[in-house]
C-alpha positions as CSV (number, residue, x, y, z in Angstrom):
1,M,-58.6,17.1,49.8
2,P,-57.8,17.5,46.0
3,D,-54.8,15.6,44.7
4,A,-51.7,17.7,44.9
5,R,-49.4,15.8,42.6
6,D,-47.2,17.6,40.3
7,P,-48.4,17.0,36.8
8,M,-45.0,17.8,35.5
9,R,-43.2,15.1,37.8
10,E,-46.0,12.6,36.9
11,A,-45.4,13.1,33.3
12,M,-41.6,12.5,33.8
13,V,-42.0,9.4,35.7
14,S,-44.6,7.9,33.1
15,A,-42.5,8.9,30.0
16,R,-40.7,6.2,28.1
17,P,-36.9,6.3,27.7
18,V,-35.9,7.6,24.3
19,R,-33.6,5.4,22.4
20,F,-30.1,6.9,21.7
21,R,-30.2,7.9,17.9
22,G,-26.7,9.7,17.8
23,G,-24.3,6.8,16.6
24,G,-23.0,9.1,14.0
25,F,-22.8,6.2,11.4
26,T,-20.4,4.4,13.6
27,V,-18.8,1.4,11.8
28,S,-19.2,-1.9,13.6
29,P,-16.9,-5.0,12.9
30,R,-18.4,-7.6,10.6
31,R,-15.4,-10.0,10.1
32,W,-17.9,-12.9,9.2
33,A,-19.3,-10.9,6.3
34,A,-16.0,-10.7,4.3
35,L,-15.4,-14.5,4.7
36,V,-19.0,-15.3,3.6
37,A,-18.8,-12.9,0.7
38,F,-15.5,-14.3,-0.4
39,A,-16.8,-18.1,-0.1
40,L,-19.9,-17.1,-2.0
41,L,-17.9,-15.6,-4.8
42,L,-15.6,-18.7,-5.1
43,A,-18.7,-21.0,-5.1
44,V,-20.3,-19.1,-8.0
45,W,-17.0,-18.9,-9.9
46,E,-16.6,-22.8,-9.4
47,G,-20.1,-23.5,-10.4
48,A,-20.1,-21.4,-13.6
49,G,-16.9,-23.1,-14.7
50,R,-18.3,-26.6,-13.9
51,L,-21.6,-26.0,-15.4
52,G,-20.1,-24.8,-18.5
53,W,-21.5,-21.1,-18.3
54,V,-18.2,-19.8,-18.9
55,S,-15.3,-21.3,-20.6
56,V,-12.6,-22.6,-18.8
57,L,-10.1,-21.3,-21.4
58,F,-11.1,-17.8,-20.5
59,L,-11.9,-18.2,-16.9
60,P,-10.7,-21.5,-15.3
61,P,-12.5,-22.4,-12.1
62,P,-10.6,-21.9,-8.7
63,T,-9.9,-25.6,-8.3
64,M,-7.9,-25.6,-11.8
65,V,-6.1,-22.3,-10.5
66,G,-5.2,-24.1,-7.4
67,R,-3.8,-27.1,-9.2
68,A,-1.6,-24.9,-11.3
69,L,-0.2,-23.1,-8.2
70,L,0.4,-26.3,-6.6
71,D,2.3,-27.6,-9.7
72,M,4.5,-24.3,-9.5
73,V,5.2,-25.1,-5.9
74,Q,6.1,-28.7,-6.5
75,D,8.3,-27.9,-9.5
76,G,10.2,-25.0,-7.8
77,S,9.2,-22.5,-10.3
78,L,7.2,-20.5,-8.0
79,W,10.2,-19.8,-5.6
80,Q,12.3,-18.9,-8.5
81,H,10.2,-16.4,-9.8
82,L,9.1,-15.0,-6.3
83,R,12.8,-14.8,-5.2
84,A,13.6,-12.7,-8.4
85,S,10.6,-10.3,-8.0
86,L,11.2,-9.7,-4.1
87,L,14.9,-9.1,-4.8
88,R,13.9,-6.3,-7.2
89,I,11.1,-4.9,-5.1
90,G,13.4,-4.7,-1.9
91,V,16.3,-3.2,-3.6
92,G,14.3,-0.8,-5.7
93,W,12.2,0.2,-2.8
94,A,14.8,0.9,-0.4
95,L,16.7,2.9,-2.6
96,G,13.9,5.0,-3.7
97,T,12.6,5.3,0.0
98,L,15.9,6.4,1.4
99,A,16.5,9.1,-1.3
100,G,12.8,10.2,-1.1
101,L,13.0,10.5,2.7
102,S,16.2,12.5,2.5
103,V,14.7,15.1,-0.1
104,G,11.5,15.0,1.3
105,L,12.4,15.8,4.9
106,A,14.9,18.5,3.7
107,M,11.9,20.1,1.7
108,G,9.7,20.0,4.8
109,I,12.5,21.7,6.9
110,F,14.4,24.0,4.7
111,S,13.0,26.7,2.7
112,L,15.8,26.8,0.3
113,A,15.4,23.0,-0.5
114,R,11.6,23.4,-0.8
115,A,12.1,26.4,-3.2
116,V,14.4,24.2,-5.3
117,G,12.8,20.9,-5.2
118,L,9.1,21.4,-5.2
119,P,9.2,22.6,-9.0
120,L,11.2,19.6,-10.0
121,V,9.1,17.2,-8.2
122,S,5.9,18.9,-9.6
123,A,7.3,18.4,-13.1
124,L,8.8,15.0,-12.9
125,F,6.1,13.2,-10.7
126,P,3.4,12.8,-13.6
127,I,5.7,11.1,-15.9
128,P,4.8,7.3,-16.1
129,K,7.9,5.7,-14.7
130,I,7.8,2.4,-16.8
131,A,8.2,4.7,-19.9
132,L,11.6,5.5,-18.7
133,L,12.6,1.7,-18.5
134,P,14.0,1.7,-22.0
135,L,16.3,4.8,-21.1
136,F,17.3,3.0,-18.0
137,I,18.2,-0.1,-20.1
138,L,20.4,2.2,-22.3
139,W,22.0,3.6,-19.3
140,F,22.4,0.6,-16.9
141,G,22.0,-2.3,-19.2
142,I,19.2,-5.1,-19.6
143,G,20.2,-6.7,-16.3
144,E,18.9,-6.0,-12.5
145,P,20.3,-2.2,-12.4
146,S,17.5,-0.9,-14.9
147,K,14.9,-2.5,-12.9
148,F,16.2,-1.2,-9.6
149,A,16.4,2.2,-11.2
150,T,12.8,2.0,-12.4
151,I,11.5,0.9,-9.2
152,G,13.5,3.5,-7.2
153,F,12.5,6.3,-9.4
154,G,8.8,5.5,-9.0
155,V,9.0,5.2,-5.4
156,F,11.1,8.4,-5.0
157,F,8.4,10.9,-5.8
158,P,5.7,9.7,-3.8
159,T,8.1,9.3,-0.7
160,V,9.2,12.9,-1.3
161,I,5.5,14.1,-1.3
162,A,4.5,12.2,1.8
163,A,7.6,13.2,3.8
164,T,7.1,16.9,3.0
165,S,3.3,16.7,3.7
166,A,4.0,15.0,7.0
167,V,6.5,17.4,8.2
168,D,3.9,20.3,7.3
169,A,1.3,18.6,9.2
170,V,3.6,18.7,12.7
171,P,1.7,21.2,14.9
172,R,3.6,24.4,14.8
173,N,2.8,25.2,18.4
174,L,4.9,22.2,19.7
175,I,7.9,23.6,17.7
176,R,7.3,27.1,19.1
177,M,7.2,25.7,22.5
178,A,10.4,23.8,22.2
179,Q,12.1,27.0,20.7
180,S,10.8,29.1,23.6
181,F,12.6,26.7,26.1
182,N,15.7,27.1,23.9
183,L,15.9,23.5,22.8
184,P,18.7,22.9,20.2
185,W,17.6,22.7,16.6
186,P,18.6,19.0,16.0
187,R,16.8,18.0,19.1
188,I,13.7,19.7,17.9
189,V,13.9,17.9,14.7
190,L,14.9,14.6,16.5
191,K,12.2,14.9,19.3
192,I,9.3,16.8,17.7
193,V,9.4,16.9,14.0
194,L,10.4,13.2,13.2
195,P,7.9,11.7,15.7
196,G,5.1,14.1,14.6
197,A,5.7,13.3,10.9
198,L,6.1,9.4,11.2
199,P,2.4,8.7,10.9
200,G,2.2,10.2,7.5
201,I,5.7,8.9,6.4
202,L,4.3,5.4,7.2
203,A,1.0,6.0,5.4
204,G,3.2,6.8,2.3
205,F,5.1,3.6,2.8
206,R,1.7,1.7,1.8
207,I,1.3,3.6,-1.3
208,T,4.9,3.3,-2.3
209,A,4.8,-0.5,-1.6
210,S,2.1,-0.8,-4.1
211,I,3.8,1.3,-6.7
212,A,6.8,-0.9,-6.3
213,L,4.7,-4.1,-6.9
214,I,3.2,-2.5,-10.0
215,L,6.4,-1.5,-11.5
216,V,8.3,-4.7,-10.9
217,V,5.6,-6.6,-12.7
218,A,5.8,-4.0,-15.6
219,A,9.5,-4.2,-15.8
220,E,9.6,-8.1,-15.6
221,M,7.0,-8.1,-18.6
222,I,9.3,-6.0,-20.6
223,G,12.7,-7.6,-20.1
224,A,13.0,-10.3,-17.6
225,E,13.7,-14.2,-17.7
226,Y,12.5,-14.7,-14.2
227,G,9.9,-12.9,-11.9
228,I,6.2,-12.9,-11.4
229,G,5.5,-10.5,-14.1
230,A,7.6,-12.5,-16.6
231,F,5.9,-15.7,-15.6
232,V,2.3,-14.1,-16.0
233,L,3.4,-12.7,-19.5
234,S,4.6,-16.0,-20.6
235,A,1.3,-17.8,-19.5
236,G,-0.8,-15.3,-21.2
237,N,1.1,-15.7,-24.4
238,L,0.7,-19.4,-24.3
239,M,-3.1,-19.2,-23.3
240,L,-2.5,-21.0,-20.1
241,T,-5.1,-19.0,-18.2
242,D,-4.9,-21.2,-15.1
243,Q,-1.1,-20.5,-14.7
244,L,-1.8,-16.8,-15.5
245,L,-4.4,-16.6,-12.7
246,A,-2.1,-18.6,-10.4
247,G,0.6,-15.7,-10.9
248,V,-2.2,-13.0,-10.3
249,L,-3.3,-14.9,-7.1
250,V,0.7,-14.9,-6.0
251,L,0.7,-11.1,-6.6
252,S,-2.3,-10.6,-4.4
253,V,-1.0,-12.6,-1.7
254,L,2.4,-10.7,-2.0
255,G,0.6,-7.4,-1.7
256,L,-1.3,-8.5,1.3
257,A,1.8,-9.8,2.9
258,I,3.7,-6.4,2.3
259,G,0.6,-4.6,3.8
260,T,0.6,-6.8,6.9
261,V,4.3,-6.2,7.5
262,L,3.7,-2.4,7.2
263,T,0.7,-2.7,9.7
264,V,2.9,-4.4,12.2
265,L,5.5,-1.8,11.7
266,E,3.1,1.0,12.4
267,R,1.8,-0.8,15.6
268,R,5.4,-1.0,16.9
269,L,6.7,2.5,15.9
270,L,3.5,4.5,16.9
271,R,2.8,3.1,20.3
272,W,2.8,6.6,21.7
273,R,-0.4,7.5,19.9
């Protein structure tokens, strides 16, 4: 009797499984890669200085930078400069953020506010804010208020744009649904608009925090006795490149610390996502 097996079934049984090839360029974590790359960079940098490939006057090795940073910690100058910079960043960022959120949310919700504010923001935003520091010094004096004004002014416009864009990104069908249920306008803003705009606002905070750090360094370089920017400028004028790089390292760590705080804030405020 001839073999009655189904050829199609036999082919399906004997076929090899096909490897899945639809990963879509999914990024997999490689935490060790960053540590290895950073360690190699430091090793090459240190070796270049010790072997005389690069002059230590122009690029001191990491060990010299570390010793300079340790000296700053021991003599207390680091905390003196860091305290002055943190005060300026905190006050300037807070003032600019509060004012920017107020204007940005108003522009996102009210048509009249947008019609008046959008042209002004578009005209003033491209101005380099550090260029206005001499004007602020004339208005507020050489002391802290002029630096607060420079940082706050620089933070204000990105915050306005981020808040307005975040409100625009809130799904309008949610607002229409709330209106169909006759929900009062203040509750729509509080329960739908603000939570929906919060991710975009927090993303804007990351940008404005970096802007505040840049502006405080520039402002301190122009007119300040204490502060990380003033310390970096003084070290550069005296050709103390190890201290200069130590100050730059402090700025980098400060930026990372601010970013970490914002990450924790996002996780706490955006648990509902």
